[in-house]
GUBAPA-276308 format. One record per residue: x, y, z of N, C-alpha, C, O in turn; residue in three letters. Coordinates in Angstrom, 3 decimals. Layout:
BEGIN
+----------+----------+----------+----------+----------+----------+----------+----------+----------+----------+----------+----------+-----+
!   n_east !  n_north !     n_up !  ca_east ! ca_north !    ca_up !   c_east !  c_north !     c_up !   o_east !  o_north !     o_up !  aa !
+----------+----------+----------+----------+----------+----------+----------+----------+----------+----------+----------+----------+-----+
!        X !        Y !        Z !        X !        Y !        Z !        X !        Y !        Z !        X !        Y !        Z ! ala !
...
+----------+----------+----------+----------+----------+----------+----------+----------+----------+----------+----------+----------+-----+
***
This chain:
BEGIN
+----------+----------+----------+----------+----------+----------+----------+----------+----------+----------+----------+----------+-----+
!   n_east !  n_north !     n_up !  ca_east ! ca_north !    ca_up !   c_east !  c_north !     c_up !   o_east !  o_north !     o_up !  aa !
+----------+----------+----------+----------+----------+----------+----------+----------+----------+----------+----------+----------+-----+
!  122.085 !  130.622 !  114.278 !  121.201 !  130.247 !  115.355 !  122.052 !  129.698 !  116.493 !  122.909 !  128.841 !  116.274 ! met !
!  121.823 !  130.179 !  117.687 !  122.615 !  129.759 !  118.830 !  122.041 !  128.488 !  119.441 !  120.919 !  128.084 !  119.135 ! thr !
!  122.827 !  127.872 !  120.303 !  122.389 !  126.655 !  120.983 !  121.162 !  126.931 !  121.837 !  120.265 !  126.091 !  121.917 ! ile !
!  121.108 !  128.103 !  122.479 !  119.941 !  128.414 !  123.310 !  118.680 !  128.559 !  122.454 !  117.594 !  128.169 !  122.882 ! ser !
!  118.817 !  129.113 !  121.260 !  117.666 !  129.221 !  120.372 !  117.207 !  127.846 !  119.915 !  116.009 !  127.587 !  119.797 ! ala !
!  118.164 !  126.972 !  119.659 !  117.817 !  125.605 !  119.257 !  117.131 !  124.885 !  120.412 !  116.161 !  124.155 !  120.205 ! ile !
!  117.631 !  125.090 !  121.622 !  116.996 !  124.479 !  122.783 !  115.571 !  124.994 !  122.963 !  114.686 !  124.234 !  123.358 ! asn !
!  115.335 !  126.284 !  122.678 !  113.974 !  126.828 !  122.751 !  113.060 !  126.137 !  121.750 !  111.915 !  125.814 !  122.067 ! asp !
!  113.567 !  125.909 !  120.535 !  112.776 !  125.211 !  119.516 !  112.489 !  123.785 !  119.966 !  111.374 !  123.292 !  119.797 ! val !
!  113.488 !  123.123 !  120.537 !  113.304 !  121.761 !  121.035 !  112.255 !  121.744 !  122.143 !  111.412 !  120.848 !  122.185 ! val !
!  112.300 !  122.731 !  123.041 !  111.307 !  122.801 !  124.120 !  109.910 !  123.018 !  123.571 !  108.947 !  122.450 !  124.086 ! asn !
!  109.786 !  123.839 !  122.527 !  108.483 !  124.043 !  121.900 !  107.985 !  122.746 !  121.275 !  106.817 !  122.384 !  121.421 ! gln !
!  108.878 !  122.050 !  120.578 !  108.497 !  120.767 !  119.978 !  108.121 !  119.769 !  121.059 !  107.208 !  118.963 !  120.883 ! met !
!  108.825 !  119.827 !  122.172 !  108.565 !  118.924 !  123.277 !  107.172 !  119.163 !  123.843 !  106.449 !  118.211 !  124.137 ! gln !
!  106.797 !  120.414 !  123.996 !  105.486 !  120.710 !  124.553 !  104.373 !  120.345 !  123.578 !  103.282 !  119.959 !  123.999 ! ser !
!  104.637 !  120.464 !  122.297 !  103.631 !  120.121 !  121.297 !  103.442 !  118.615 !  121.202 !  102.313 !  118.127 !  121.150 ! ile !
!  104.548 !  117.879 !  121.182 !  104.463 !  116.440 !  120.957 !  104.254 !  115.647 !  122.234 !  103.823 !  114.496 !  122.178 ! ser !
!  104.551 !  116.240 !  123.387 !  104.382 !  115.519 !  124.636 !  105.523 !  114.573 !  124.941 !  105.427 !  113.795 !  125.889 ! gly !
!  106.592 !  114.608 !  124.180 !  107.740 !  113.738 !  124.430 !  108.647 !  114.445 !  125.420 !  109.031 !  115.595 !  125.210 ! ile !
!  108.992 !  113.753 !  126.504 !  109.801 !  114.385 !  127.537 !  111.288 !  114.095 !  127.395 !  112.094 !  114.688 !  128.111 ! ser !
!  111.674 !  113.202 !  126.492 !  113.083 !  112.827 !  126.416 !  113.778 !  113.354 !  125.169 !  114.816 !  112.819 !  124.781 ! ser !
!  113.243 !  114.376 !  124.537 !  113.881 !  114.936 !  123.345 !  115.241 !  115.504 !  123.700 !  116.189 !  115.377 !  122.925 ! ile !
!  115.348 !  116.140 !  124.883 !  116.638 !  116.726 !  125.268 !  117.722 !  115.674 !  125.364 !  118.880 !  115.966 !  125.065 ! asn !
!  117.387 !  114.456 !  125.773 !  118.406 !  113.417 !  125.878 !  118.888 !  112.978 !  124.509 !  119.999 !  112.462 !  124.388 ! ser !
!  118.088 !  113.168 !  123.482 !  118.496 !  112.817 !  122.125 !  119.309 !  113.951 !  121.516 !  120.304 !  113.707 !  120.833 ! ile !
!  118.889 !  115.186 !  121.759 !  119.516 !  116.332 !  121.119 !  120.738 !  116.823 !  121.886 !  121.638 !  117.408 !  121.283 ! val !
!  120.795 !  116.604 !  123.196 !  121.877 !  117.177 !  123.992 !  123.278 !  116.798 !  123.527 !  124.163 !  117.647 !  123.629 ! ser !
!  123.557 !  115.582 !  123.019 !  124.906 !  115.338 !  122.511 !  125.274 !  116.243 !  121.343 !  126.455 !  116.487 !  121.093 ! pro !
!  124.287 !  116.733 !  120.639 !  124.562 !  117.604 !  119.502 !  124.895 !  119.027 !  119.941 !  125.454 !  119.797 !  119.160 ! leu !
!  124.563 !  119.383 !  121.171 !  124.804 !  120.748 !  121.645 !  126.292 !  121.027 !  121.812 !  126.694 !  122.189 !  121.855 ! ala !
!  127.114 !  119.990 !  121.905 !  128.552 !  120.180 !  122.073 !  129.261 !  120.489 !  120.761 !  130.438 !  120.847 !  120.764 ! asp !
!  128.566 !  120.357 !  119.656 !  129.184 !  120.542 !  118.351 !  129.362 !  122.021 !  118.058 !  128.419 !  122.806 !  118.162 ! ile !
!  130.576 !  122.390 !  117.692 !  130.821 !  123.756 !  117.246 !  130.183 !  123.895 !  115.875 !  130.461 !  123.108 !  114.970 ! glu !
!  129.328 !  124.898 !  115.723 !  128.633 !  125.018 !  114.451 !  128.741 !  126.431 !  113.899 !  128.904 !  127.409 !  114.628 ! ser !
!  128.642 !  126.490 !  112.583 !  128.657 !  127.778 !  111.898 !  127.248 !  128.317 !  111.741 !  127.068 !  129.491 !  111.418 ! asp !
!  126.261 !  127.491 !  111.960 !  124.894 !  127.929 !  111.814 !  123.942 !  126.760 !  111.825 !  124.299 !  125.635 !  112.175 ! gly !
!  122.731 !  127.055 !  111.435 !  121.671 !  126.058 !  111.464 !  121.962 !  124.913 !  110.511 !  121.657 !  123.762 !  110.823 ! phe !
!  122.545 !  125.205 !  109.357 !  122.869 !  124.155 !  108.386 !  123.860 !  123.160 !  108.975 !  123.701 !  121.951 !  108.807 ! thr !
!  124.861 !  123.651 !  109.651 !  125.848 !  122.763 !  110.283 !  125.191 !  121.905 !  111.356 !  125.497 !  120.721 !  111.493 ! ser !
!  124.289 !  122.513 !  112.109 !  123.582 !  121.762 !  113.143 !  122.737 !  120.663 !  112.517 !  122.734 !  119.532 !  113.002 ! phe !
!  122.024 !  120.983 !  111.449 !  121.199 !  119.964 !  110.798 !  122.052 !  118.842 !  110.222 !  121.695 !  117.670 !  110.335 ! leu !
!  123.173 !  119.194 !  109.607 !  124.063 !  118.161 !  109.077 !  124.583 !  117.258 !  110.188 !  124.650 !  116.041 !  110.020 ! asn !
!  124.949 !  117.844 !  111.312 !  125.425 !  117.061 !  112.443 !  124.321 !  116.163 !  112.996 !  124.571 !  115.013 !  113.357 ! ala !
!  123.105 !  116.689 !  113.059 !  121.976 !  115.912 !  113.562 !  121.672 !  114.743 !  112.643 !  121.427 !  113.631 !  113.111 ! ala !
!  121.686 !  114.981 !  111.343 !  121.422 !  113.904 !  110.386 !  122.509 !  112.837 !  110.472 !  122.221 !  111.642 !  110.403 ! ile !
!  123.749 !  113.269 !  110.623 !  124.855 !  112.316 !  110.770 !  124.693 !  111.501 !  112.046 !  124.915 !  110.290 !  112.044 ! thr !
!  124.306 !  112.161 !  113.139 !  124.097 !  111.471 !  114.414 !  122.972 !  110.453 !  114.300 !  123.099 !  109.341 !  114.811 ! lys !
!  121.877 !  110.809 !  113.643 !  120.759 !  109.888 !  113.449 !  121.210 !  108.686 !  112.629 !  120.897 !  107.543 !  112.960 ! ile !
!  121.940 !  108.953 !  111.566 !  122.430 !  107.872 !  110.705 !  123.377 !  106.949 !  111.458 !  123.280 !  105.728 !  111.336 ! ser !
!  124.293 !  107.522 !  112.236 !  125.238 !  106.719 !  113.001 !  124.519 !  105.842 !  114.026 !  124.877 !  104.680 !  114.219 ! asp !
!  123.506 !  106.404 !  114.677 !  122.737 !  105.650 !  115.667 !  122.010 !  104.490 !  115.018 !  121.991 !  103.384 !  115.558 ! thr !
!  121.407 !  104.737 !  113.853 !  120.710 !  103.668 !  113.150 !  121.669 !  102.584 !  112.680 !  121.369 !  101.395 !  112.793 ! gln !
!  122.813 !  102.984 !  112.158 !  123.794 !  102.002 !  111.692 !  124.320 !  101.157 !  112.845 !  124.456 !   99.942 !  112.708 ! asn !
!  124.615 !  101.780 !  113.970 !  125.113 !  101.039 !  115.123 !  124.070 !  100.041 !  115.630 !  124.404 !   98.906 !  115.968 ! ala !
!  122.812 !  100.466 !  115.682 !  121.743 !   99.574 !  116.137 !  121.561 !   98.405 !  115.164 !  121.350 !   97.267 !  115.584 ! ala !
!  121.644 !   98.691 !  113.879 !  121.503 !   97.630 !  112.871 !  122.641 !   96.628 !  112.979 !  122.419 !   95.419 !  112.907 ! arg !
!  123.860 !   97.129 !  113.153 !  125.025 !   96.244 !  113.268 !  124.903 !   95.359 !  114.513 !  125.208 !   94.167 !  114.462 ! ile !
!  124.457 !   95.941 !  115.624 !  124.271 !   95.147 !  116.840 !  123.201 !   94.080 !  116.647 !  123.373 !   92.943 !  117.086 ! gln !
!  122.100 !   94.436 !  115.996 !  121.024 !   93.477 !  115.767 !  121.505 !   92.328 !  114.874 !  121.182 !   91.166 !  115.123 ! ala !
!  122.269 !   92.657 !  113.846 !  122.797 !   91.612 !  112.971 !  123.775 !   90.708 !  113.710 !  123.789 !   89.496 !  113.496 ! glu !
!  124.589 !   91.294 !  114.576 !  125.529 !   90.499 !  115.356 !  124.778 !   89.567 !  116.314 !  125.180 !   88.421 !  116.511 ! ala !
!  123.701 !   90.056 !  116.900 !  122.888 !   89.216 !  117.784 !  122.261 !   88.063 !  117.011 !  122.208 !   86.934 !  117.498 ! phe !
!  121.783 !   88.357 !  115.795 !  121.187 !   87.316 !  114.964 !  122.208 !   86.241 !  114.594 !  121.855 !   85.070 !  114.460 ! glu !
!  123.462 !   86.633 !  114.431 !  124.513 !   85.661 !  114.113 !  124.919 !   84.851 !  115.341 !  125.639 !   83.860 !  115.222 ! arg !
!  124.460 !   85.270 !  116.514 !  124.770 !   84.540 !  117.734 !  126.084 !   84.913 !  118.380 !  126.645 !   84.126 !  119.142 ! gly !
!  126.579 !   86.090 !  118.093 !  127.833 !   86.527 !  118.713 !  127.637 !   86.685 !  120.217 !  126.609 !   87.199 !  120.658 ! glu !
!  128.614 !   86.246 !  121.004 !  128.476 !   86.321 !  122.467 !  128.630 !   87.754 !  122.983 !  129.222 !   88.613 !  122.330 ! pro !
!  128.077 !   87.980 !  124.175 !  128.242 !   89.272 !  124.841 !  127.194 !   90.307 !  124.491 !  127.295 !   91.453 !  124.928 ! gly !
!  126.200 !   89.937 !  123.722 !  125.154 !   90.895 !  123.344 !  123.857 !   90.530 !  124.050 !  123.424 !   89.378 !  124.026 ! leu !
!  123.256 !   91.510 !  124.669 !  121.984 !   91.318 !  125.360 !  120.847 !   91.847 !  124.491 !  120.947 !   92.927 !  123.908 ! glu !
!  119.774 !   91.079 !  124.414 !  118.623 !   91.486 !  123.617 !  118.036 !   92.803 !  124.106 !  117.617 !   93.635 !  123.300 ! leu !
!  118.003 !   92.996 !  125.418 !  117.427 !   94.237 !  125.961 !  118.231 !   95.462 !  125.515 !  117.651 !   96.498 !  125.190 ! ser !
!  119.560 !   95.348 !  125.500 !  120.396 !   96.468 !  125.052 !  120.157 !   96.774 !  123.579 !  120.106 !   97.937 !  123.176 ! asp !
!  120.013 !   95.740 !  122.796 !  119.780 !   95.921 !  121.357 !  118.427 !   96.569 !  121.122 !  118.305 !   97.453 !  120.274 ! ile !
!  117.412 !   96.144 !  121.858 !  116.076 !   96.721 !  121.697 !  116.069 !   98.198 !  122.103 !  115.406 !   99.015 !  121.465 ! met !
!  116.795 !   98.532 !  123.151 !  116.886 !   99.938 !  123.578 !  117.568 !  100.769 !  122.492 !  117.108 !  101.861 !  122.161 ! val !
!  118.666 !  100.249 !  121.937 !  119.371 !  100.972 !  120.877 !  118.504 !  101.131 !  119.628 !  118.539 !  102.175 !  118.976 ! asp !
!  117.732 !  100.106 !  119.295 !  116.820 !  100.214 !  118.150 !  115.738 !  101.261 !  118.403 !  115.356 !  101.992 !  117.489 ! leu !
!  115.242 !  101.336 !  119.641 !  114.236 !  102.347 !  119.970 !  114.831 !  103.750 !  119.942 !  114.171 !  104.692 !  119.502 ! gln !
!  116.073 !  103.900 !  120.406 !  116.742 !  105.207 !  120.325 !  116.889 !  105.641 !  118.875 !  116.675 !  106.808 !  118.543 ! lys !
!  117.254 !  104.697 !  118.012 !  117.394 !  105.013 !  116.590 !  116.046 !  105.405 !  115.992 !  115.968 !  106.332 !  115.186 ! ala !
!  114.997 !  104.707 !  116.383 !  113.664 !  105.013 !  115.874 !  113.190 !  106.395 !  116.337 !  112.639 !  107.163 !  115.548 ! ser !
!  113.406 !  106.702 !  117.603 !  113.003 !  108.013 !  118.134 !  113.810 !  109.127 !  117.474 !  113.272 !  110.191 !  117.165 ! ile !
!  115.089 !  108.881 !  117.261 !  115.923 !  109.867 !  116.571 !  115.432 !  110.143 !  115.167 !  115.397 !  111.293 !  114.728 ! gly !
!  115.048 !  109.084 !  114.457 !  114.517 !  109.262 !  113.107 !  113.197 !  110.027 !  113.140 !  112.969 !  110.912 !  112.315 ! leu !
!  112.334 !  109.688 !  114.085 !  111.064 !  110.398 !  114.202 !  111.293 !  111.877 !  114.505 !  110.603 !  112.738 !  113.960 ! gln !
!  112.253 !  112.168 !  115.366 !  112.590 !  113.556 !  115.673 !  113.082 !  114.276 !  114.424 !  112.683 !  115.410 !  114.158 ! leu !
!  113.949 !  113.618 !  113.659 !  114.455 !  114.211 !  112.416 !  113.346 !  114.507 !  111.431 !  113.353 !  115.552 !  110.781 ! gly !
!  112.392 !  113.595 !  111.313 !  111.266 !  113.803 !  110.403 !  110.410 !  114.965 !  110.881 !  109.953 !  115.770 !  110.069 ! val !
!  110.186 !  115.063 !  112.187 !  109.377 !  116.166 !  112.715 !  110.062 !  117.511 !  112.506 !  109.404 !  118.502 !  112.191 ! gln !
!  111.379 !  117.550 !  112.680 !  112.110 !  118.794 !  112.424 !  111.997 !  119.170 !  110.959 !  111.763 !  120.331 !  110.623 ! val !
!  112.163 !  118.184 !  110.088 !  112.024 !  118.449 !  108.655 !  110.632 !  118.980 !  108.335 !  110.488 !  119.932 !  107.567 ! arg !
!  109.613 !  118.369 !  108.920 !  108.242 !  118.817 !  108.676 !  108.037 !  120.258 !  109.150 !  107.367 !  121.045 !  108.482 ! asn !
!  108.612 !  120.597 !  110.297 !  108.491 !  121.965 !  110.815 !  109.210 !  122.965 !  109.915 !  108.709 !  124.064 !  109.676 ! arg !
!  110.375 !  122.586 !  109.420 !  111.117 !  123.491 !  108.531 !  110.336 !  123.711 !  107.241 !  110.242 !  124.838 !  106.755 ! val !
!  109.781 !  122.649 !  106.690 !  108.987 !  122.779 !  105.457 !  107.747 !  123.628 !  105.715 !  107.389 !  124.474 !  104.897 ! val !
!  107.091 !  123.401 !  106.858 !  105.907 !  124.188 !  107.202 !  106.254 !  125.664 !  107.353 !  105.516 !  126.523 !  106.871 ! gln !
!  107.362 !  125.968 !  108.013 !  107.787 !  127.361 !  108.172 !  108.106 !  127.991 !  106.820 !  107.742 !  129.139 !  106.564 ! ala !
!  108.781 !  127.242 !  105.960 !  109.098 !  127.741 !  104.618 !  107.819 !  128.045 !  103.838 !  107.720 !  129.078 !  103.176 ! tyr !
!  106.845 !  127.143 !  103.922 !  105.581 !  127.361 !  103.200 !  104.851 !  128.580 !  103.741 !  104.268 !  129.344 !  102.972 ! gln !
!  104.876 !  128.771 !  105.055 !  104.228 !  129.931 !  105.641 !  104.908 !  131.222 !  105.193 !  104.238 !  132.213 !  104.901 ! glu !
!  106.223 !  131.209 !  105.140 !  106.953 !  132.397 !  104.684 !  106.646 !  132.689 !  103.220 !  106.469 !  133.846 !  102.839 ! ile !
!  106.583 !  131.655 !  102.408 !  106.308 !  131.844 !  100.982 !  104.885 !  132.330 !  100.740 !  104.622 !  132.987 !   99.733 ! met !
!  103.978 !  132.021 !  101.632 !  102.587 !  132.433 !  101.471 !  102.266 !  133.793 !  102.095 !  101.126 !  134.252 !  102.025 ! asn !
!  103.254 !  134.430 !  102.698 !  103.050 !  135.755 !  103.296 !  102.812 !  136.782 !  102.195 !  103.466 !  136.756 !  101.152 ! met !
!  101.874 !  137.681 !  102.440 !  101.665 !  138.739 !  101.446 !  102.866 !  139.693 !  101.401 !  103.525 !  139.942 !  102.410 ! pro !
!  103.116 !  140.199 !  100.237 !  104.273 !  141.075 !  100.059 !  103.982 !  142.475 !  100.444 !  104.858 !  143.335 !  100.351 ! val !
+----------+----------+----------+----------+----------+----------+----------+----------+----------+----------+----------+----------+-----+
***
C-alpha cells in the first residue's frame, strides 16, 4: 500500500469522523520507508506508544514539581496521546470490519 493510498484512507476516515486534524497526527508517519501495510501499522503503533509514554513521563515530572514544565504543554501532549490512541482504535476497528466483510462474501 502506498502513502497516497494510506492518505486516501485517512481522508475517508476524516470525512466519516469529522476530525480535521488526523493528517497532523499521521503525517509524521508518512516519512517512514515501509515495506507494506504491516510496516506502516507497526510504525503507527510505535508512534502512538512513544507519544503516550512521553506524555506520561512529562505528567509525572510535573507532579514531582520539576521546574521548566508548563501545565498547558503537558495537557496538550496528553490530548495528542489520547487522540492518537483513538485513531489507532478506529483503524483497528476498520481493519476488523473489512476482514469480517471479506470473510462473509459469498464464494
